[in-house]
BARO-705464 format. One record per residue (C-alpha): x, y, z; residue number from 1. Coordinates in Angstrom, 3 decimals. Layout:
// residues N
<pt c1="X" c2="Y" c3="Z" num="NUM"/>
...
***
This chain:
// residues 325
<pt c1="-25.902" c2="0.290" c3="-19.172" num="1"/>
<pt c1="-22.128" c2="0.469" c3="-18.956" num="2"/>
<pt c1="-20.669" c2="2.693" c3="-21.667" num="3"/>
<pt c1="-17.012" c2="1.776" c3="-22.093" num="4"/>
<pt c1="-16.347" c2="5.029" c3="-23.913" num="5"/>
<pt c1="-17.214" c2="7.052" c3="-20.814" num="6"/>
<pt c1="-14.202" c2="5.574" c3="-19.034" num="7"/>
<pt c1="-11.963" c2="7.841" c3="-21.068" num="8"/>
<pt c1="-13.878" c2="11.045" c3="-20.364" num="9"/>
<pt c1="-13.961" c2="13.320" c3="-17.316" num="10"/>
<pt c1="-16.389" c2="11.022" c3="-15.510" num="11"/>
<pt c1="-14.082" c2="8.048" c3="-16.077" num="12"/>
<pt c1="-12.991" c2="7.431" c3="-12.452" num="13"/>
<pt c1="-16.587" c2="7.610" c3="-11.210" num="14"/>
<pt c1="-17.692" c2="5.157" c3="-13.918" num="15"/>
<pt c1="-14.975" c2="2.697" c3="-12.903" num="16"/>
<pt c1="-15.849" c2="2.804" c3="-9.210" num="17"/>
<pt c1="-19.634" c2="2.782" c3="-9.721" num="18"/>
<pt c1="-19.623" c2="-0.368" c3="-11.828" num="19"/>
<pt c1="-17.153" c2="-2.289" c3="-9.688" num="20"/>
<pt c1="-18.782" c2="-1.750" c3="-6.265" num="21"/>
<pt c1="-21.480" c2="-4.425" c3="-6.749" num="22"/>
<pt c1="-18.853" c2="-6.772" c3="-8.174" num="23"/>
<pt c1="-16.700" c2="-6.335" c3="-5.077" num="24"/>
<pt c1="-19.699" c2="-6.806" c3="-2.786" num="25"/>
<pt c1="-20.495" c2="-10.117" c3="-4.452" num="26"/>
<pt c1="-16.884" c2="-11.325" c3="-4.388" num="27"/>
<pt c1="-16.447" c2="-10.393" c3="-0.723" num="28"/>
<pt c1="-19.629" c2="-12.297" c3="0.124" num="29"/>
<pt c1="-18.348" c2="-15.347" c3="-1.768" num="30"/>
<pt c1="-14.955" c2="-15.177" c3="-0.032" num="31"/>
<pt c1="-16.642" c2="-14.817" c3="3.368" num="32"/>
<pt c1="-18.759" c2="-17.889" c3="2.644" num="33"/>
<pt c1="-15.666" c2="-19.779" c3="1.470" num="34"/>
<pt c1="-13.843" c2="-18.780" c3="4.670" num="35"/>
<pt c1="-16.781" c2="-19.826" c3="6.855" num="36"/>
<pt c1="-17.380" c2="-23.248" c3="5.313" num="37"/>
<pt c1="-13.658" c2="-24.050" c3="5.174" num="38"/>
<pt c1="-13.139" c2="-22.721" c3="8.716" num="39"/>
<pt c1="-10.198" c2="-20.595" c3="7.616" num="40"/>
<pt c1="-11.183" c2="-17.601" c3="9.765" num="41"/>
<pt c1="-9.851" c2="-14.950" c3="7.381" num="42"/>
<pt c1="-12.722" c2="-12.551" c3="8.174" num="43"/>
<pt c1="-13.717" c2="-10.868" c3="11.432" num="44"/>
<pt c1="-16.790" c2="-8.642" c3="11.734" num="45"/>
<pt c1="-15.205" c2="-5.687" c3="13.560" num="46"/>
<pt c1="-12.229" c2="-5.751" c3="11.217" num="47"/>
<pt c1="-14.485" c2="-5.596" c3="8.143" num="48"/>
<pt c1="-16.418" c2="-2.710" c3="9.714" num="49"/>
<pt c1="-13.148" c2="-0.817" c3="10.224" num="50"/>
<pt c1="-12.210" c2="-1.476" c3="6.591" num="51"/>
<pt c1="-15.512" c2="-0.007" c3="5.410" num="52"/>
<pt c1="-15.223" c2="2.982" c3="7.746" num="53"/>
<pt c1="-11.729" c2="3.867" c3="6.543" num="54"/>
<pt c1="-12.844" c2="3.489" c3="2.928" num="55"/>
<pt c1="-15.749" c2="5.897" c3="3.472" num="56"/>
<pt c1="-13.553" c2="8.439" c3="5.269" num="57"/>
<pt c1="-10.993" c2="8.252" c3="2.482" num="58"/>
<pt c1="-13.676" c2="8.626" c3="-0.177" num="59"/>
<pt c1="-15.202" c2="11.620" c3="1.601" num="60"/>
<pt c1="-11.833" c2="13.381" c3="1.859" num="61"/>
<pt c1="-11.159" c2="12.490" c3="-1.781" num="62"/>
<pt c1="-14.348" c2="14.315" c3="-2.810" num="63"/>
<pt c1="-13.346" c2="17.364" c3="-0.748" num="64"/>
<pt c1="-9.844" c2="17.413" c3="-2.260" num="65"/>
<pt c1="-10.902" c2="16.592" c3="-5.820" num="66"/>
<pt c1="-11.151" c2="20.174" c3="-7.041" num="67"/>
<pt c1="-7.830" c2="21.268" c3="-5.550" num="68"/>
<pt c1="-6.063" c2="18.107" c3="-6.742" num="69"/>
<pt c1="-7.262" c2="18.690" c3="-10.297" num="70"/>
<pt c1="-6.304" c2="22.367" c3="-10.090" num="71"/>
<pt c1="-2.710" c2="21.439" c3="-9.211" num="72"/>
<pt c1="-2.501" c2="18.720" c3="-11.857" num="73"/>
<pt c1="-4.065" c2="20.977" c3="-14.508" num="74"/>
<pt c1="-1.472" c2="23.648" c3="-13.679" num="75"/>
<pt c1="1.290" c2="21.199" c3="-14.559" num="76"/>
<pt c1="-0.628" c2="19.999" c3="-17.611" num="77"/>
<pt c1="-0.944" c2="23.555" c3="-18.927" num="78"/>
<pt c1="2.853" c2="23.830" c3="-18.701" num="79"/>
<pt c1="3.430" c2="20.348" c3="-20.128" num="80"/>
<pt c1="6.595" c2="19.369" c3="-21.911" num="81"/>
<pt c1="4.967" c2="17.186" c3="-24.578" num="82"/>
<pt c1="1.745" c2="16.964" c3="-26.562" num="83"/>
<pt c1="0.511" c2="13.446" c3="-27.140" num="84"/>
<pt c1="-1.860" c2="12.197" c3="-29.804" num="85"/>
<pt c1="-4.521" c2="10.041" c3="-28.222" num="86"/>
<pt c1="-4.545" c2="6.442" c3="-29.344" num="87"/>
<pt c1="-3.670" c2="2.974" c3="-28.181" num="88"/>
<pt c1="0.010" c2="3.803" c3="-27.557" num="89"/>
<pt c1="-0.938" c2="6.913" c3="-25.632" num="90"/>
<pt c1="-3.175" c2="4.893" c3="-23.302" num="91"/>
<pt c1="-0.523" c2="2.218" c3="-22.855" num="92"/>
<pt c1="1.901" c2="4.987" c3="-21.907" num="93"/>
<pt c1="-0.626" c2="6.498" c3="-19.457" num="94"/>
<pt c1="-1.130" c2="3.186" c3="-17.657" num="95"/>
<pt c1="2.586" c2="2.387" c3="-17.542" num="96"/>
<pt c1="3.463" c2="5.869" c3="-16.283" num="97"/>
<pt c1="0.689" c2="5.782" c3="-13.687" num="98"/>
<pt c1="1.707" c2="2.341" c3="-12.467" num="99"/>
<pt c1="5.291" c2="3.536" c3="-12.029" num="100"/>
<pt c1="4.138" c2="6.736" c3="-10.289" num="101"/>
<pt c1="2.152" c2="4.615" c3="-7.860" num="102"/>
<pt c1="5.219" c2="2.450" c3="-7.205" num="103"/>
<pt c1="7.211" c2="5.580" c3="-6.290" num="104"/>
<pt c1="4.317" c2="6.857" c3="-4.169" num="105"/>
<pt c1="4.040" c2="3.521" c3="-2.375" num="106"/>
<pt c1="7.800" c2="3.311" c3="-1.837" num="107"/>
<pt c1="7.817" c2="6.724" c3="-0.166" num="108"/>
<pt c1="4.848" c2="5.688" c3="1.992" num="109"/>
<pt c1="6.982" c2="2.921" c3="3.461" num="110"/>
<pt c1="10.283" c2="4.783" c3="3.772" num="111"/>
<pt c1="9.330" c2="8.185" c3="5.169" num="112"/>
<pt c1="7.692" c2="8.156" c3="8.577" num="113"/>
<pt c1="5.154" c2="10.947" c3="8.074" num="114"/>
<pt c1="3.847" c2="9.167" c3="4.982" num="115"/>
<pt c1="3.953" c2="5.825" c3="6.802" num="116"/>
<pt c1="1.786" c2="7.371" c3="9.523" num="117"/>
<pt c1="-0.905" c2="7.761" c3="6.859" num="118"/>
<pt c1="-0.298" c2="4.481" c3="5.063" num="119"/>
<pt c1="-0.074" c2="2.307" c3="8.178" num="120"/>
<pt c1="-3.881" c2="2.095" c3="8.398" num="121"/>
<pt c1="-3.800" c2="-0.097" c3="5.301" num="122"/>
<pt c1="-1.431" c2="-2.507" c3="7.048" num="123"/>
<pt c1="-2.531" c2="-2.595" c3="10.680" num="124"/>
<pt c1="-5.147" c2="-5.309" c3="10.270" num="125"/>
<pt c1="-4.246" c2="-8.816" c3="11.421" num="126"/>
<pt c1="-6.489" c2="-10.157" c3="8.646" num="127"/>
<pt c1="-5.944" c2="-10.294" c3="4.907" num="128"/>
<pt c1="-8.925" c2="-10.586" c3="2.589" num="129"/>
<pt c1="-10.544" c2="-8.640" c3="-0.246" num="130"/>
<pt c1="-12.191" c2="-6.249" c3="2.200" num="131"/>
<pt c1="-8.657" c2="-5.337" c3="3.347" num="132"/>
<pt c1="-8.236" c2="-3.703" c3="-0.057" num="133"/>
<pt c1="-10.788" c2="-1.115" c3="1.082" num="134"/>
<pt c1="-8.861" c2="-0.349" c3="4.287" num="135"/>
<pt c1="-7.704" c2="2.946" c3="2.853" num="136"/>
<pt c1="-4.971" c2="5.300" c3="4.071" num="137"/>
<pt c1="-7.563" c2="7.893" c3="5.078" num="138"/>
<pt c1="-5.480" c2="11.062" c3="4.693" num="139"/>
<pt c1="-3.803" c2="10.075" c3="1.422" num="140"/>
<pt c1="-5.974" c2="12.379" c3="-0.767" num="141"/>
<pt c1="-4.237" c2="15.323" c3="0.924" num="142"/>
<pt c1="-1.018" c2="14.653" c3="-0.987" num="143"/>
<pt c1="-1.528" c2="11.821" c3="-3.502" num="144"/>
<pt c1="-1.862" c2="14.215" c3="-6.464" num="145"/>
<pt c1="1.707" c2="15.465" c3="-5.878" num="146"/>
<pt c1="3.031" c2="12.082" c3="-7.037" num="147"/>
<pt c1="0.825" c2="12.188" c3="-10.140" num="148"/>
<pt c1="1.506" c2="15.813" c3="-11.135" num="149"/>
<pt c1="4.811" c2="14.929" c3="-12.892" num="150"/>
<pt c1="2.750" c2="12.791" c3="-15.293" num="151"/>
<pt c1="0.614" c2="15.827" c3="-16.127" num="152"/>
<pt c1="3.825" c2="17.823" c3="-16.663" num="153"/>
<pt c1="4.895" c2="15.135" c3="-19.146" num="154"/>
<pt c1="1.708" c2="15.753" c3="-21.131" num="155"/>
<pt c1="-0.772" c2="13.172" c3="-19.853" num="156"/>
<pt c1="-4.197" c2="14.654" c3="-19.208" num="157"/>
<pt c1="-5.098" c2="14.677" c3="-15.483" num="158"/>
<pt c1="-8.427" c2="12.935" c3="-16.090" num="159"/>
<pt c1="-6.658" c2="10.166" c3="-17.981" num="160"/>
<pt c1="-4.154" c2="9.809" c3="-15.154" num="161"/>
<pt c1="-7.013" c2="9.390" c3="-12.690" num="162"/>
<pt c1="-8.751" c2="6.839" c3="-14.940" num="163"/>
<pt c1="-5.549" c2="4.789" c3="-15.022" num="164"/>
<pt c1="-5.122" c2="5.174" c3="-11.261" num="165"/>
<pt c1="-8.687" c2="4.073" c3="-10.460" num="166"/>
<pt c1="-8.450" c2="1.104" c3="-12.847" num="167"/>
<pt c1="-5.159" c2="-0.086" c3="-11.379" num="168"/>
<pt c1="-6.529" c2="0.351" c3="-7.857" num="169"/>
<pt c1="-9.529" c2="-1.795" c3="-8.751" num="170"/>
<pt c1="-7.201" c2="-4.579" c3="-9.847" num="171"/>
<pt c1="-5.066" c2="-3.989" c3="-6.744" num="172"/>
<pt c1="-8.061" c2="-4.545" c3="-4.499" num="173"/>
<pt c1="-8.634" c2="-7.999" c3="-5.995" num="174"/>
<pt c1="-5.135" c2="-9.180" c3="-5.021" num="175"/>
<pt c1="-5.946" c2="-8.830" c3="-1.316" num="176"/>
<pt c1="-6.861" c2="-12.482" c3="-0.923" num="177"/>
<pt c1="-5.528" c2="-15.728" c3="0.504" num="178"/>
<pt c1="-7.896" c2="-17.801" c3="-1.620" num="179"/>
<pt c1="-5.763" c2="-17.670" c3="-4.790" num="180"/>
<pt c1="-2.432" c2="-19.383" c3="-4.247" num="181"/>
<pt c1="-0.838" c2="-18.816" c3="-7.661" num="182"/>
<pt c1="-1.668" c2="-17.205" c3="-11.011" num="183"/>
<pt c1="0.737" c2="-19.301" c3="-13.073" num="184"/>
<pt c1="2.828" c2="-17.430" c3="-15.654" num="185"/>
<pt c1="1.190" c2="-14.139" c3="-14.605" num="186"/>
<pt c1="3.331" c2="-14.309" c3="-11.462" num="187"/>
<pt c1="6.196" c2="-13.052" c3="-13.669" num="188"/>
<pt c1="4.261" c2="-10.047" c3="-15.003" num="189"/>
<pt c1="1.537" c2="-8.822" c3="-12.665" num="190"/>
<pt c1="1.285" c2="-8.119" c3="-8.970" num="191"/>
<pt c1="-0.548" c2="-11.240" c3="-7.793" num="192"/>
<pt c1="-2.195" c2="-12.253" c3="-4.500" num="193"/>
<pt c1="0.979" c2="-14.133" c3="-3.602" num="194"/>
<pt c1="3.113" c2="-11.025" c3="-4.176" num="195"/>
<pt c1="0.749" c2="-8.840" c3="-2.205" num="196"/>
<pt c1="0.533" c2="-11.271" c3="0.707" num="197"/>
<pt c1="4.271" c2="-10.736" c3="1.016" num="198"/>
<pt c1="3.747" c2="-6.985" c3="0.959" num="199"/>
<pt c1="1.256" c2="-7.127" c3="3.845" num="200"/>
<pt c1="3.445" c2="-9.403" c3="5.947" num="201"/>
<pt c1="5.192" c2="-8.207" c3="9.094" num="202"/>
<pt c1="7.883" c2="-10.903" c3="8.909" num="203"/>
<pt c1="11.330" c2="-9.286" c3="8.715" num="204"/>
<pt c1="12.075" c2="-11.160" c3="5.489" num="205"/>
<pt c1="9.059" c2="-9.600" c3="3.778" num="206"/>
<pt c1="9.045" c2="-6.007" c3="5.069" num="207"/>
<pt c1="8.924" c2="-3.212" c3="2.453" num="208"/>
<pt c1="8.742" c2="-5.626" c3="-0.452" num="209"/>
<pt c1="6.523" c2="-5.798" c3="-3.562" num="210"/>
<pt c1="5.489" c2="-2.142" c3="-3.742" num="211"/>
<pt c1="3.820" c2="-2.383" c3="-7.149" num="212"/>
<pt c1="0.077" c2="-2.488" c3="-7.701" num="213"/>
<pt c1="-0.365" c2="-3.419" c3="-11.352" num="214"/>
<pt c1="2.927" c2="-4.720" c3="-12.731" num="215"/>
<pt c1="5.578" c2="-6.496" c3="-10.672" num="216"/>
<pt c1="8.383" c2="-5.347" c3="-13.021" num="217"/>
<pt c1="9.137" c2="-2.182" c3="-11.030" num="218"/>
<pt c1="9.974" c2="-4.234" c3="-7.940" num="219"/>
<pt c1="12.231" c2="-6.491" c3="-9.975" num="220"/>
<pt c1="13.975" c2="-3.520" c3="-11.587" num="221"/>
<pt c1="14.552" c2="-1.615" c3="-8.331" num="222"/>
<pt c1="15.334" c2="-4.567" c3="-6.057" num="223"/>
<pt c1="12.219" c2="-4.579" c3="-3.874" num="224"/>
<pt c1="10.830" c2="-7.910" c3="-5.083" num="225"/>
<pt c1="10.418" c2="-10.842" c3="-2.709" num="226"/>
<pt c1="8.802" c2="-14.150" c3="-3.564" num="227"/>
<pt c1="6.445" c2="-15.778" c3="-1.072" num="228"/>
<pt c1="8.402" c2="-18.488" c3="0.740" num="229"/>
<pt c1="6.343" c2="-21.524" c3="1.822" num="230"/>
<pt c1="8.907" c2="-22.119" c3="4.583" num="231"/>
<pt c1="8.252" c2="-18.657" c3="6.070" num="232"/>
<pt c1="4.482" c2="-18.400" c3="6.674" num="233"/>
<pt c1="3.140" c2="-14.880" c3="6.287" num="234"/>
<pt c1="2.193" c2="-13.053" c3="9.478" num="235"/>
<pt c1="-0.141" c2="-10.098" c3="8.860" num="236"/>
<pt c1="-0.308" c2="-6.775" c3="10.640" num="237"/>
<pt c1="2.360" c2="-4.430" c3="12.001" num="238"/>
<pt c1="4.879" c2="-4.458" c3="14.836" num="239"/>
<pt c1="4.602" c2="-3.432" c3="17.567" num="240"/>
<pt c1="1.072" c2="-4.801" c3="17.658" num="241"/>
<pt c1="-1.645" c2="-2.224" c3="18.259" num="242"/>
<pt c1="-3.410" c2="-3.357" c3="21.418" num="243"/>
<pt c1="-6.649" c2="-1.476" c3="20.790" num="244"/>
<pt c1="-8.819" c2="-2.230" c3="17.760" num="245"/>
<pt c1="-10.687" c2="1.054" c3="18.168" num="246"/>
<pt c1="-10.757" c2="2.779" c3="14.725" num="247"/>
<pt c1="-9.621" c2="6.139" c3="16.144" num="248"/>
<pt c1="-6.653" c2="4.496" c3="17.860" num="249"/>
<pt c1="-5.683" c2="2.659" c3="14.686" num="250"/>
<pt c1="-6.091" c2="5.799" c3="12.572" num="251"/>
<pt c1="-3.894" c2="8.045" c3="14.743" num="252"/>
<pt c1="-1.569" c2="5.397" c3="16.192" num="253"/>
<pt c1="1.634" c2="6.394" c3="14.401" num="254"/>
<pt c1="0.857" c2="10.108" c3="14.600" num="255"/>
<pt c1="0.795" c2="9.851" c3="18.389" num="256"/>
<pt c1="4.122" c2="8.042" c3="18.377" num="257"/>
<pt c1="5.608" c2="10.731" c3="16.131" num="258"/>
<pt c1="4.257" c2="13.419" c3="18.449" num="259"/>
<pt c1="5.904" c2="11.731" c3="21.409" num="260"/>
<pt c1="9.235" c2="11.569" c3="19.578" num="261"/>
<pt c1="9.344" c2="15.165" c3="18.353" num="262"/>
<pt c1="8.399" c2="16.485" c3="21.809" num="263"/>
<pt c1="11.482" c2="14.936" c3="23.404" num="264"/>
<pt c1="13.421" c2="17.511" c3="25.439" num="265"/>
<pt c1="16.950" c2="18.495" c3="24.500" num="266"/>
<pt c1="16.880" c2="17.620" c3="20.788" num="267"/>
<pt c1="17.458" c2="20.049" c3="17.940" num="268"/>
<pt c1="14.903" c2="21.326" c3="15.452" num="269"/>
<pt c1="16.695" c2="19.367" c3="12.713" num="270"/>
<pt c1="16.350" c2="16.164" c3="14.734" num="271"/>
<pt c1="12.631" c2="16.796" c3="15.191" num="272"/>
<pt c1="12.276" c2="17.143" c3="11.411" num="273"/>
<pt c1="14.175" c2="13.886" c3="10.946" num="274"/>
<pt c1="11.616" c2="12.125" c3="13.150" num="275"/>
<pt c1="9.018" c2="13.237" c3="10.607" num="276"/>
<pt c1="10.748" c2="12.298" c3="7.384" num="277"/>
<pt c1="13.386" c2="9.658" c3="8.128" num="278"/>
<pt c1="12.569" c2="5.946" c3="7.903" num="279"/>
<pt c1="10.231" c2="4.403" c3="10.488" num="280"/>
<pt c1="12.299" c2="3.001" c3="13.340" num="281"/>
<pt c1="15.052" c2="5.637" c3="13.127" num="282"/>
<pt c1="16.076" c2="7.235" c3="16.417" num="283"/>
<pt c1="18.595" c2="9.988" c3="17.030" num="284"/>
<pt c1="20.299" c2="8.087" c3="19.870" num="285"/>
<pt c1="20.793" c2="4.908" c3="17.861" num="286"/>
<pt c1="18.415" c2="2.815" c3="19.971" num="287"/>
<pt c1="15.975" c2="2.243" c3="17.125" num="288"/>
<pt c1="16.240" c2="0.083" c3="14.042" num="289"/>
<pt c1="14.950" c2="0.672" c3="10.537" num="290"/>
<pt c1="13.708" c2="-2.084" c3="8.264" num="291"/>
<pt c1="17.060" c2="-2.147" c3="6.448" num="292"/>
<pt c1="18.871" c2="-2.746" c3="9.746" num="293"/>
<pt c1="16.473" c2="-5.520" c3="10.771" num="294"/>
<pt c1="16.824" c2="-7.187" c3="7.389" num="295"/>
<pt c1="20.616" c2="-6.944" c3="7.514" num="296"/>
<pt c1="20.584" c2="-8.747" c3="10.872" num="297"/>
<pt c1="18.126" c2="-11.271" c3="9.485" num="298"/>
<pt c1="20.378" c2="-12.089" c3="6.515" num="299"/>
<pt c1="23.450" c2="-12.363" c3="8.724" num="300"/>
<pt c1="21.707" c2="-14.815" c3="11.041" num="301"/>
<pt c1="20.428" c2="-16.820" c3="8.087" num="302"/>
<pt c1="24.010" c2="-17.255" c3="6.938" num="303"/>
<pt c1="25.130" c2="-18.463" c3="10.350" num="304"/>
<pt c1="22.255" c2="-20.836" c3="11.094" num="305"/>
<pt c1="21.398" c2="-24.045" c3="9.302" num="306"/>
<pt c1="18.774" c2="-23.010" c3="6.782" num="307"/>
<pt c1="16.076" c2="-25.561" c3="7.522" num="308"/>
<pt c1="12.343" c2="-24.808" c3="7.418" num="309"/>
<pt c1="12.284" c2="-24.797" c3="11.237" num="310"/>
<pt c1="15.252" c2="-22.420" c3="11.414" num="311"/>
<pt c1="13.650" c2="-20.045" c3="8.911" num="312"/>
<pt c1="10.461" c2="-19.893" c3="10.925" num="313"/>
<pt c1="12.283" c2="-19.426" c3="14.230" num="314"/>
<pt c1="14.314" c2="-16.538" c3="12.823" num="315"/>
<pt c1="11.092" c2="-14.920" c3="11.648" num="316"/>
<pt c1="9.469" c2="-15.074" c3="15.084" num="317"/>
<pt c1="8.890" c2="-12.280" c3="17.585" num="318"/>
<pt c1="12.508" c2="-11.721" c3="18.677" num="319"/>
<pt c1="13.201" c2="-10.364" c3="15.208" num="320"/>
<pt c1="10.136" c2="-8.121" c3="14.981" num="321"/>
<pt c1="9.997" c2="-4.410" c3="15.699" num="322"/>
<pt c1="10.648" c2="-3.553" c3="19.319" num="323"/>
<pt c1="8.381" c2="-0.974" c3="20.916" num="324"/>
<pt c1="10.876" c2="1.846" c3="21.432" num="325"/>
***
């Protein structure tokens, strides 16, 4: 039987995942049936298989890294600035702090190319359904704990941080769906399916928006919020489109592009480092465009053109997507 009290002990993350797996399996089956009978085609067999594969690879690496991750976080905890008394306010603080830490983590994933090379696997599917929530950034366990260590330094116990993380991730998996159009007043508080559809879109208007996983307030505070616009239908995936659907190609796609860029002849060591850590799309010769540059052009064209539904959709089409530089 499920013992709620165990959630707040060292085995907490494992308890959360163990008891939610069958729930997810059932919900995915229901959504697949819904998609089939309504002919919405939001599932594809090979895509689901890739989602499962990436989830298993991520989980395996997470197990390997678990001891080292906890060692690093415990180091910071042993040198913590504050001692907290456990109670309801402590746990509220843990979840709020963890949700914010994830927002920062997610923001970096989208704005620094080496982190994007890891995170892109979560975005490079042309489908969006609950199984997409399992399409994990495989190599993320190698560095994820670095974003959570400041919480341990503030006095939150590493196991409690991981419980909050796993719980928020469980909720975050549920919002990968097209079946729920709106959650009413919760749209103002939580990250909802509508918000997360925007996040997974490759339309210029929607790029690098809605980075939160639990609460949407961080996006509203830091200016990364974007509401789903019915006049700009969401297009899923990444640009340029990955031609091969082979899992290995999708897993190492951006790494190969980075390798090609840093091996360019005649560029300095500093420039090679910039290709690793600057925003995706940046190029030393000015021929590339970052998301901010694309969105600036998008806004300028929106001001010039008559803002009709047709105009909005035309501006969002392929001419304003990433070019394959």
